C-alpha positions as a Markdown table, in Angstrom:
| # | Residue | x | y | z |
|---|---|---|---|---|
| 1 | Unk | 71.5 | 204.6 | 27.8 |
| 2 | Unk | 68.8 | 205.8 | 25.5 |
| 3 | Unk | 65.2 | 205.5 | 26.3 |
| 4 | Unk | 64.8 | 202.9 | 23.6 |
| 5 | Unk | 67.5 | 200.7 | 25.2 |
| 6 | Unk | 66.0 | 201.2 | 28.7 |
| 7 | Unk | 62.5 | 200.2 | 27.2 |
| 8 | Unk | 64.0 | 197.2 | 25.4 |
| 9 | Unk | 65.7 | 196.0 | 28.7 |
| 10 | Unk | 62.6 | 196.4 | 30.7 |
| 11 | Unk | 60.5 | 194.7 | 28.0 |
| 12 | Unk | 62.9 | 191.8 | 27.8 |
| 13 | Unk | 62.7 | 191.1 | 31.5 |
| 14 | Unk | 58.8 | 191.6 | 31.6 |
| 15 | Unk | 59.2 | 194.7 | 34.0 |
| 16 | Unk | 57.3 | 198.0 | 34.2 |
| 17 | Unk | 58.7 | 201.4 | 35.0 |
| 18 | Unk | 56.0 | 203.7 | 36.1 |
| 19 | Unk | 56.3 | 207.5 | 36.6 |
| 20 | Unk | 53.5 | 209.6 | 38.1 |
| 21 | Unk | 53.6 | 213.2 | 39.0 |
| 22 | Unk | 51.2 | 215.4 | 41.0 |
| 23 | Unk | 51.3 | 219.1 | 41.7 |
| 24 | Unk | 53.8 | 218.8 | 44.5 |
| 25 | Unk | 55.5 | 215.4 | 44.2 |
| 26 | Unk | 56.5 | 212.6 | 41.9 |
| 27 | Unk | 56.4 | 208.8 | 42.1 |
| 28 | Unk | 58.6 | 206.4 | 40.3 |
| 29 | Unk | 58.1 | 202.6 | 40.7 |
| 30 | Unk | 59.6 | 199.6 | 39.2 |
| 31 | Unk | 57.6 | 196.4 | 39.0 |
| 32 | Unk | 59.8 | 193.3 | 38.2 |
| 33 | Unk | 60.2 | 189.6 | 39.0 |
| 34 | Unk | 62.7 | 188.4 | 41.6 |
| 35 | Unk | 64.7 | 186.8 | 38.8 |
| 36 | Unk | 65.4 | 190.1 | 37.0 |
| 37 | Unk | 66.1 | 192.1 | 40.2 |
| 38 | Unk | 69.9 | 191.9 | 40.0 |
| 39 | Unk | 69.8 | 193.0 | 36.3 |
| 40 | Unk | 67.3 | 195.9 | 36.6 |
| 41 | Unk | 68.0 | 197.4 | 40.1 |
| 42 | Unk | 71.3 | 199.0 | 38.9 |
| 43 | Unk | 69.3 | 200.4 | 35.7 |
| 44 | Unk | 66.6 | 201.7 | 38.0 |
| 45 | Unk | 69.1 | 203.5 | 40.2 |
| 46 | Unk | 71.0 | 205.0 | 37.1 |
| 47 | Unk | 67.7 | 206.3 | 35.8 |
| 48 | Unk | 66.9 | 208.0 | 39.1 |
| 49 | Unk | 70.4 | 209.3 | 39.8 |
| 50 | Unk | 71.6 | 210.2 | 36.3 |
| 51 | Unk | 68.8 | 211.2 | 34.2 |
| 52 | Unk | 69.5 | 212.2 | 30.6 |
| 53 | Unk | 67.2 | 214.3 | 28.5 |
| 54 | Unk | 68.2 | 214.6 | 24.8 |
| 55 | Unk | 67.6 | 218.1 | 23.4 |
| 56 | Unk | 65.1 | 217.1 | 20.6 |
| 57 | Unk | 63.1 | 214.8 | 22.8 |
| 58 | Unk | 62.9 | 217.5 | 25.5 |
| 59 | Unk | 61.7 | 220.1 | 22.9 |
| 60 | Unk | 59.1 | 217.8 | 21.6 |
| 61 | Unk | 57.8 | 217.0 | 25.1 |
| 62 | Unk | 57.9 | 220.8 | 26.0 |
| 63 | Unk | 55.8 | 221.5 | 22.9 |
| 64 | Unk | 53.3 | 218.6 | 23.6 |
| 65 | Unk | 52.9 | 219.7 | 27.3 |
| 66 | Unk | 52.4 | 223.5 | 26.2 |
| 67 | Unk | 49.6 | 222.3 | 23.8 |
| 68 | Unk | 48.0 | 220.2 | 26.5 |
| 69 | Unk | 47.9 | 223.1 | 29.0 |
| 70 | Unk | 46.5 | 225.5 | 26.4 |
| 71 | Unk | 43.8 | 223.0 | 25.6 |
| 72 | Unk | 43.0 | 222.4 | 29.2 |
| 73 | Unk | 42.9 | 226.1 | 30.0 |
| 74 | Unk | 40.1 | 226.6 | 27.4 |
| 75 | Unk | 37.8 | 224.3 | 29.4 |
| 76 | Unk | 35.3 | 226.0 | 31.8 |
| 77 | Unk | 35.9 | 222.9 | 34.2 |
| 78 | Unk | 39.5 | 223.7 | 34.5 |
| 79 | Unk | 38.8 | 227.4 | 35.7 |
| 80 | Unk | 36.0 | 226.3 | 38.0 |
| 81 | Unk | 38.2 | 223.7 | 39.7 |
| 82 | Unk | 41.1 | 226.3 | 40.1 |
| 83 | Unk | 38.6 | 228.8 | 41.6 |
| 84 | Unk | 36.9 | 226.5 | 44.1 |
| 85 | Unk | 39.7 | 224.0 | 45.1 |
């Protein structure tokens, strides 16, 4: 399934897939109604167990993250936080 198809399915069922990451861990949560559980639970399991990363999307995300890191490293607050925490 493509990310568009997954988003469409989630949107159709009124569900929310949330991904958060920290320095040492990541969290994935699925918020949905009881009515859509049987439809979305297999999709959620597939997303977690068989992730797919199309090359062009991966490269775009990689470029965006590199730019974000470069900008963050230009800030004095970033270096102060790294030094003292």
